[in-house]
C-alpha positions in Angstrom: 0.0 0.0 0.0 1.2 3.5 -0.8 2.0 5.8 2.1 -0.8 8.2 3.0 0.0 11.7 1.8 0.5 14.3 4.5 -1.5 17.5 4.7 -0.3 20.6 2.8 0.4 23.8 4.8 -2.9 25.3 3.7 -4.8 22.1 4.7 -3.1 22.2 8.1 -4.1 25.9 8.5 -7.8 25.0 7.6 -7.8 22.1 10.1 -6.3 24.2 12.9 -8.9 27.0 12.2 -11.7 24.4 12.6 -10.5 23.7 16.1 -11.0 27.4 17.0 -14.3 27.8 15.1 -15.9 24.6 16.5 -15.1 25.5 20.1 -14.9 29.3 20.0 -12.7 29.0 23.1 -9.2 30.1 24.2 -6.3 27.7 24.0 -2.7 27.4 25.2 -0.1 26.2 22.7 0.2 22.9 24.6 -3.5 22.3 24.3 -3.4 23.0 20.6 -0.5 20.6 20.2 -2.7 17.8 21.7 -5.7 18.7 19.6 -3.8 19.1 16.3 -3.2 15.4 15.7 -6.9 14.7 15.9 -7.3 17.0 12.8 -4.3 15.3 11.1 -1.7 18.0 12.1 1.2 16.5 13.9 2.1 18.2 17.2 5.5 19.2 16.0 3.9 21.3 13.2 1.2 22.9 15.3 3.3 25.8 16.6 4.4 26.9 13.0 1.0 26.5 11.6 -0.6 28.5 14.4 2.0 31.2 14.0 1.3 31.5 10.3 -2.4 32.0 11.1 -1.4 34.7 13.6 0.7 36.4 11.0 -2.3 36.5 8.7 -4.5 37.9 11.4 -6.7 34.8 11.3 -5.8 33.8 14.9 -5.3 36.2 17.7 -3.0 35.8 20.7 -2.4 37.6 23.9 -0.2 37.1 27.0 -2.1 36.8 30.3 0.2 36.5 33.2 2.9 34.0 32.2 0.7 32.2 29.7 0.0 32.9 26.0 -3.5 32.3 24.8 -4.7 31.8 21.2 -8.3 32.2 19.9 -10.1 32.9 16.7 -13.8 33.4 15.7 -15.4 33.1 12.3 -15.6 36.9 12.3 -11.8 37.2 12.3 -11.6 35.4 9.0 -14.4 37.6 7.6 -12.6 40.8 8.7 -9.4 39.6 7.2 -11.1 38.7 3.9 -12.8 42.1 3.8 -9.5 43.8 4.4 -7.9 41.8 1.6 -10.8 42.7 -0.7 -10.6 46.4 0.1 -6.9 46.3 -0.7 -7.4 44.5 -4.0 -10.1 46.9 -5.0 -7.9 49.8 -4.2 -5.0 48.3 -6.2 -7.4 47.6 -9.1 -8.6 51.2 -9.1 -5.0 52.5 -9.0 -4.0 50.2 -11.9 -7.0 51.3 -14.0 -6.1 55.0 -13.4 -2.4 54.3 -14.4 -3.6 52.4 -17.5 -5.7 55.4 -18.5 -2.8 57.8 -18.0 -0.5 55.6 -20.1 -3.1 55.4 -22.9 -3.3 59.2 -22.9 0.5 59.5 -22.8 0.7 57.2 -25.8 -1.8 59.1 -27.8 0.0 62.4 -27.0 3.3 60.9 -28.1 1.7 59.8 -31.4 0.8 63.4 -32.3 3.2 64.8 -34.8 4.7 61.4 -35.5 2.1 60.2 -38.0 3.7 58.4 -41.0 4.4 60.9 -43.9 7.0 61.4 -46.6 8.6 64.2 -44.6 8.9 62.0 -41.5 10.4 59.1 -43.5 12.9 61.5 -45.1 13.8 62.9 -41.7 14.4 59.5 -40.2 16.6 58.5 -43.2 18.6 61.7 -42.8 19.0 61.0 -39.0 20.2 57.5 -39.7 22.8 58.9 -42.2 24.0 61.5 -39.7 24.4 58.8 -37.0 26.4 56.6 -39.3 28.6 59.5 -40.2 29.1 60.3 -36.5 30.1 56.7 -35.9 32.5 56.7 -38.8 34.2 59.9 -37.5 34.5 58.5 -34.0 36.3 55.4 -35.4 38.6 57.6 -37.5 39.4 59.8 -34.5 40.2 56.6 -32.5 42.9 55.8 -35.1 44.7 59.1 -34.3 44.6 58.6 -30.6 48.1 57.1 -30.5 49.4 60.4 -32.0 47.7 62.6 -29.4 50.4 64.9 -28.0 48.9 64.6 -24.5 48.9 60.8 -24.8 52.5 60.8 -26.0 53.6 63.0 -23.2 51.9 60.8 -20.6 53.6 57.7 -22.1 57.0 59.5 -22.0 56.5 60.3 -18.3 55.4 56.7 -17.6 58.6 55.4 -19.3 60.8 57.7 -17.2 59.1 56.6 -14.0 59.5 52.9 -14.9 63.2 53.5 -15.9 64.0 55.2 -12.6 62.2 52.4 -10.7 64.1 49.7 -12.5 67.4 51.3 -11.8 66.4 51.8 -8.1 65.7 48.1 -7.8 68.9 47.3 -9.5 70.8 49.4 -7.0 68.9 47.5 -4.2 70.0 44.2 -5.7 73.6 45.2 -5.8 73.4 46.5 -2.2 72.0 43.2 -1.1 74.6 41.2 -3.0 77.4 43.3 -1.3 75.8 42.7 2.1 75.6 39.0 1.6 79.2 38.7 0.4 80.4 40.7 3.4 78.3 38.9 5.9 78.8 35.4 4.6 82.2 35.3 2.9 82.5 31.5 3.5 79.4 30.9 1.4 80.6 32.6 -1.8 80.0 29.6 -4.0 76.5 29.0 -2.6 75.7 32.7 -3.1 77.0 32.7 -6.7 74.8 29.7 -7.5 71.8 31.4 -5.9 72.4 34.6 -7.9 72.5 32.6 -11.1 69.3 30.8 -10.3 67.7 34.2 -9.7 68.9 35.4 -13.1 71.6 37.7 -11.7 74.3 37.0 -14.2 77.3 39.1 -15.2 75.1 40.9 -17.8 72.9 42.2 -15.0 73.4 46.0 -15.1 71.7 49.4 -14.8 69.4 50.5 -17.6 71.0 53.3 -19.7 
């Protein structure tokens, strides 16, 4: 036999509401957790189901002393449905008003844009101007490399890179000198290390 399907959340909500409507009484959560299974809602789910009903204003709760009581009357659901209906009607009215405004805006935008020989010619001329503008921008980009300002900026960047390279070269020579002075007995090992790092006899300052 196939396993019996459990109740959906909405079905659980309906069953828990029936407990309130049938008794029209006040309940503690522990009491609801005992009554829930009789309606097909396992006790572990009762708390979450009841809280969802509270969030939707279908069940009311209040703390009296140290205890929290829950209750609901059929009128609570009616009030909630009436509130939902009023909101939907308000939204519908706003949507209809906005739709009417958009129709008027569309009609106003159409004025002066009726199809005619003059408009077709104007659109073709606009398209030609846009193509020419694009072509000129592409041509201008080809001359960007010869821009005096760009060349000057490149020259400055080269000078900065040149100075930085020689400064690091100076630092390398200083480090080599310090190693040779501090560890004279390890000359051979140091020479091998320099070679592995690419510091050959050709290593020199940039001219």
